[in-house]
N, C-alpha and C positions, 0 to 999 in steps of 0.2 A: 504494500500500500504506500502511495506517495505521501509526502508531507502535506500536500494540498488536500488529499482525500482524508487524511487523519484530522486535519483542522475542520474540514466540512462535517465529518461524522461527529466530532466533539461538539460543534455548535448545534447540530441537529439534536443530539442527546440533551444538551443543556436546555434548549428551548422546549423540548418535549417534556422534560421534568418540570420546567417552570410552568408550562400550561397545565399539567396535572396539579401542581401546587396551587395555581390560581383557581382552578375549579374547586378544589377542596376549601380554599378560603371562602368562596361564595357559599358553599354549603354550611360552613361554620357561621357565617353571617345570618343565614336563615335560622339556625339553631339559637343564636343569640337574640335576634329581633323578635322571634316568635315565642321566646321563653321556653324552648324545648329542653335546653340544658338545665334550667332552673327546675322545671317539672321533674326531670329525671333525678336531680339531686335531692329534691324534697320528698319524692314518692317512689323512686325506683327500687328495684328493677321493674320495668314496665313492658307490656306488650304494645303493639302498634295501636290497638283499640284503646288501651288505657292512656297512652300518651295523647292520642287524638282527643279523648274526652277531657283529660286534664289541661291540655293547652288550647282547647277549642279550635282544632284544625280538622281537616278532612282526613279520614283514616288511610286512604290509599296513598296520599302524600306522606303521611307519617310513616307508613311502612317502608316506602322507598327511601326516605331520608334515613331511617334507622339502619336499613341494610347497607346503604352507602357509608354511613359513619362507622359501622362495624367493619366493613371491608377496608376502610382507610385506617383502622386501628385507633380511631378516636373514641369509640364506644366498645364495650364488651357485650357479647351475646352468650347466654347461658348454654344453649344447645343449638349448634348450627344445623343439626339434622332434624330438629323439630319442625312441625308444620309452621308455615310462615306466620300464621296468626297466633301461634302459641309461644314463639320465641320471646324471651325477655331480655331487655337491653338495659345497660347501666353504665354510669361513668366509672372508668377505672380509677384506682387509687392514684392520686396526684394530678388528675386532669381537672378537677373542679376548680382549683385555685386559678390557673391561667384562663379558664373559660368564664368564671363567675365572680371572682374577687377583684373588683375594680381598684382597690387600694393596694393590691399586691404588686411588688416590683416585677412579678412574672405575668401580670395581666396581659392577655393577647387580644381581648375583644376590641379595644380601641384601634389597634393596628388593622385588624380585620375590617372594621367599619371604615377606616381611612381608605383602604384599598378599594372597597366597593364605591365609596364616594368618588374616587378618582375615575373608576370605570364609567360611572354615570355622567361625568363631566366631559367625556371624550368628544362627543359631537361639538360641544362649545369650544373645546381646546383646538380642534382642527380649524375652526373658523378663526380663533385667536392667532394661530400660527400664520394665517394668511393676512389678517388685518392688523396685527400688532396690538390688539386690544387685550383686555383682561378677562378673567374667568372667576366667578364665584362658585364655590363648591357645595353650598347648601348646609342644611342643619345636621346631616349625618357627620360631615367633616367638622363642624363646630363642636358637636358633642364628643367626637373621637379625639380631637386635639386636646380638649379639656381633660378627658380621662387618661390620655396618653401621659401627660405630665403629672397627673394627680398623685400617683404613688410617692414620688420623691418630694413633691410639694407638701403633702400631708405628713410624710414620714421623716423628712430630713431638713427641710428649709428652716423651720423655726427651732428645731431641737438639736441640729448638728451644724448646718452650714453657717447661719448667721451668728450663733454663739462662738464660732471659731474666729470671728472678726471682733476683737475685744472691744474697741471703742464704740462700734455700732451696737454691740450687745449691751453695753452699759447704758448707752443713750436710750435704747428701747425700753430699758427697765426704770429709767430715771424720771424725775419730775423737773419741769412740767411735762406732762405726757407727750410723747412724740406723736407727730402726725405723719402718716404714710400714704403715698399715692401708689396705687396698683394700676399702671398704665397699660392699655391694651389688655384689660383684665380677663377677657374671655369669660369662663364660667366662675372665676373668682377664687380659685383655690390658693393662689399665692397670698392674697390679702387675708383670706379666712385663716390660713395656717399661721400667719404672723400674729393675728389677733388671738388665736388660741395660745400661742407660745408666750405672748407678751400682753398680759391683761390690762395694762395701763393705756396702751396705744389706741388711736382711732385710725381707721383706714377709709380712704375714698378711692373707689375704683372707677375707671373710665374706659369705655369702649364705644365705638360707633355702631356696633351691631346690636340691634334691639333684642334679638333672641338670646345672645350671650348675656346681656344684662338681666333678662328674665331668669335665666339659669342661675346667675351669680347671686341674685337676691334670694332666690329660693334656697340655694345652698347655704347662704349665710343664716337664714332663718332656721334651717334644719340643724346647723352646727351650733346654734345658740349664741351667735355673736352679732346678730343684726342690730343690737343697740349701739355697737361701736364700729360696725362695718356697713357701708352703704355703697351701692353701685348705681351708676347712671349713664345714660347715653349722653356723652359730653366729649368735646374735643379738648385734649390736653393743652391746646393753645389758647384756651379761654383766659383773657387778661386778668380776671378776678382771682385766678389761682396763684398769681405771682408771689413768690417768697413764702409760701404757706407750709411747705413740707420739709421735714427733717430727713426723710428717706423716700426714694422712689424705687420701684422695682418693675422691670420689664422682662417677661419670660418668653423666649422664642418668638419675638415679634418684630424686632428691628429689621431683619432681613426680608420681611414681608411688605415693608412700607414703601410706597412709591417715592416718598421724600423723607428718608430717615434723618437727614441733617436737620431739617426744620423741626421734626418731632423731638430730636435730642436737644435742640436749642430751646424748645418750649419747656421740656422737662427741667433743663438747667435753670431757666427763669423761675420755675415753680419751687425750686429748692431754697431753703434758708441758706445764708452764708455759712459755709462749713458743712452743708448737707451733702448727701451722697446718693448716687444712682447705682443700683446693682442691676446689671443686665446679664441674663443667661442666654447664650446663643450657641450655634453649632460648633462642635469640636472638630473643625476642619483642619486639613493639612496646611502647612505654611505656603505651599506652592502646588500647582497642578501637576499630577502624575498620572500615567496611564501605562499599564493597567493600575487600578487603584485598590485601596483596602476596601473591605466590605462596608465599613462605615461611610467612607467617601462615596462608594457606589450607591448606598442607600440615600445619602443626602442628594446626590445628583438625580436619582429617580424622582424624589419628591420636589426637587427644584424644577425639573422639566414639566412635571404633571400638576404641581400644586402651587408652590411658593412663588416662583417667577410669575405665573399667570395671575395669581392673587395681587401681586404688586404692580402689574402692568395695567393699572386702571386709569392712567392719566397720560396725556401726551408728554408730560415732563418727567415721567417716571424714570428713576435711575436704573431700574431693572437689576436689583441686587441678586435675588434668588437665594436658595438655601445655603449654597456653598459660599458663605460670606467669610472670607479669610480674616485672620486677626489683623493684618495690615489694613484691610478695608474698613473694619470697624474702628480702628484707631484713627484713621483719616476722617471718617464721619464725625467722631467725637471731637476731634480738634477743630474741624470746620464749624462745629456747633458751639464752640467757645470753651470747652472743657480743657483745662491746662494739662492734665495728666490722665493716663489710662493705666490702671493696675490690673494685671491678671491675677485673680485670687487663687491660692493653693487649695482649691476645693476639687476633690476627685469625683468625677462623674463619667460614666462610660461614653456619653455622647454629647455633653455640653461643656462649654467653657464659660467661666464666670468673670465678668469685668466689674471693676469698681471705678466710678468716675466721680471726681470731687468738684463742688462749686467753691472756689477759693476767692 
């Protein structure tokens, strides 16, 4: 076999496996959205009729889905030789956490939902490639992005990451109570987590997406912090916010913005003198490489399909995309008026944490 034939066969195998994986992602999405995994976890093992009754779906669809999930090794079946209506299916040990626990660092449901949202946006993306316009990815993507970051925001932001920054940690505990801005807040988990960790602070969250703000205020109420945390549809450039906040936080949003320098400049104005911005964004390589690491490949997939199109919503968009390298962020920050950019020694598998000072 020639080198060309080997390369051909390797690519065919790679894309065939990717297609299989993509198909299984779509069936996991069905199980998540229809509550099938939850029904199995709460009441399993179940037959197809029992699952259909418990989840309020049509039995024939339930049976086919159960068989596919067992064939894929995602579910277990008690007796493959039993009559199709008598087989009982269940979640194997260890599978409930990635499929059902949204606060687990192993949660996979948000990633599955993201992929499906990307698929749904493909017709609009084709047009955007031709026109240069932007693409909005809808509510599934909004929910998925919020839940994707939720595990570390809830589990580490206020209990591990910020306590490692001694002066900020002390200010958030001190009097007079610190005021925090959660910019591009999404579903609010950053602000909510900080309020839980630091009971004196108040948090104002801003986002331009009404659905995100609805989610955020609901999450704040359910977390019991709505007396100190409020979210509203508001531009961070509102002049009335100037000089109000001791700390601002932006999570995985700068690279999505059509004009990140203006947003950073607005945040800088909104900080008190000596205030700080903590920005979490992608842990990209310092320079373009090809072939690249899996993390870089992941970032590029989402850049092509999601983040670049989300930011291409204006004729003046800078078109950053997911793969925002450290040098690019530092340039944006300096153009926005920040004197120094510090990369914090916070270890995260896919994010880099920056601290910017208003001096």
